[in-house]
N, C-alpha and C positions, 0 to 999 in steps of 0.2 A: 659347827664343826670345821676344823681347819685341816688341810692335808698338804703335805709337801708335794710340790709340782713345779714344772717349768712352764712359763707363759711368755708371750711377747707383749711388749708395751710400745705403743706408737705415740710420737710427739708431733704436734702441729705447731708451726711457727706463725708469726704475724702475717706472713704472705701465703698462708694455707699450705705450705710445703709440708710433706709428711716424711718422717724418718722412723723406721721401725727398729727397736732394740730387741734382739731375740734371746731366747733361753735365759730369761730372768727367773731365778729360782726363788719360789716362795716357800717359807718354812711352815711347819704345822703349828703355827701359833698366830695370834692376832696381829702382831707387828713384825714386819720383815724389813731390815735395813738393806737398801740396795746401794752398794758402794759405787756401782758404775755411774750412778746419777749425781753423785756428790760433785759440786762445782760446776755442773751444767747450767746453762741459762734456762730459766723457768719457761716452759712452753705455753702457748696460748690455750692448748687443750691437750688432754691426755686420753688416749684410748687404751684402757686396760684390756688385756687379752685380745689384742689385734690379731688378725688372721685366725681367730677362734681356735687358738692353739691349746688352751687349757680348759679346765672344767670347773664350774662353780658359779656362784652368784657374785657379780662384780658391780659395785656401786660407783656411778659417775659423779665427780665433784661438781659443785654449782657452776664454777667458771667454765668447765668443759661442756656442761649442759647448755649454757647460753651460746657457746661457740657452735655446737651442733644444731641448735634451734635456728641459727642464722646461716650455717654453712654446710649442712649435711649433703646437699645436692652437689657440692664441690668435691666430695669424696669419690674418686674414680673407681676404686676397688669395690665391687659389689658385695663381696664377703664382709669387708670391714663396715660397709654401710648397714648390712644386716646385723652385724654384731652390735652396733650402736642402737639400732632400733630395738633389738631384742633386749638389751640391757635396760633401756628406758621403759619398755613395757613391763618387765619384771619389777622395776622400781615403782611403777604406778600401782601394781597389784599389792605391793608392800607399803603403800601410802608414803613413798619416798619421792615420788614425782607427781605433781598435781595433774589430775586428769584434764583440768581446764586449759593446760598448756599443750595438749596433744595436737590441736590444730596448727601450732607452730611447726611441729614435725611434719604434719600432713602437707603444709604449704611447701615444704622442701621436696615434695614428690612431683611438682608440676612438670619437670623435664624427664621424670623417670619413665622408662619403658618396661621395666620388669614388673609384671603383674603380681608376682609372688611377694615382692617387697611392698607394693601398694596394698595388697590384700592383708598383709601382716599388720600394717597400720590401721586398715579399715576394721579388722576384727577387734583391735584394741579400742577403737572409737565406739564400736557397738557395746563393748563391755563398760566403757566409761559412761556411755549414755544411760545404761540400765542399772549400774551398780555404784560407780565411783564419783559421779558428779553431784554436787549440791543441787537440789531441785531448782533453785533460783537461777542456775547457770545453764540449764538444759536447753531452753529456747534459743539463746544466743549461740550455744554450741552447735545445735542442730542446723541452724542457718549457715554458720561458717562452714560446716562440713558439706552440706548440700551445695552451697555456692562454689566450693572448691571443685567438686566433681562435675558440676555443670560447666565450669570454665575449662576444665581439662578435657571434657568431652568435645567442647567446641574447638579446642586446640588440636585434638588428635584426628583431624579430617582424613589423613592418609593412613591411619591405623584403625581400621574398622572394628576389629575385635576389641582393641583397647578402648575405643570410643564407646562401644556397647557396654563394656565392663564398667566404665565410669558412669554411664547413665543408670545402669542397674544399681550401683552403689549410691547414687544421688537420691534415688527414690526412697531409700530407707531413712532419709533424714529430712525429707520435704514435709515440714509441718507448719511453716510460716505461710502467710497468705499469698505473698508474691510467688513463691515456688509452687504452692498448691494450684494456683490459677494457671501457671505455665504448664504444669503436668496435666491438668484437666484439659487444656487446649490440645496438648499432644494426643491424649486419648480420644478426644472428640474428633479431631481431624485426621488422626493416623499419621501425622507428620510431626517431626521434631524440629521445632524452630527455637533458636536461642538468640536473643537480642537481634532479631531480624535476619539471622543466617539460618538457612534450611540445611539440616543434616540429612545425609542419605540413609541414616539409621532407620530400621523398620521396627515398629513396636509389635510384639506378639502377645498372645493371651497369657503367656508365662511371665 
């Protein structure tokens, strides 16, 4: 179903600079010709519905997907970052974005401090793990996710709540021998040690 509405569209250039084109009118049909864009230089990536101005399911093109997989962390605007994440997660559920590529988006969260954004990706990872991944990819996927959250927990030494948040998320993907042995050591000693560094985090029965 198509509906007439006004949305914003963001363009990223080769230097990751962002320009937003506002009040782009979509017609209630499959194809809308946007005359404002005629003659403009092709951007490196397109963010349809930037600033979450419109309503609907928006599909990201392959070139833009690759851009976001490599540069999502460089988007300063938290709302626009959430827009991209949300669109990719919907595409995964519609089998338009491979679940095997979700760790690429997760890796863009290494500098992220917003737990809501990280958690949105985490919930998609859980869905991918149980529903969308081919069985032969689950083991590699689990290790990539667990390793990410362990690394981020180690990095967030000055953000105790975020550090515990990351450790909690890591546990749900620790199925490989290396991570299981590390987690068992944490439980046995009551101390969290990662690659020789002791974290001040305290494990509880929960």
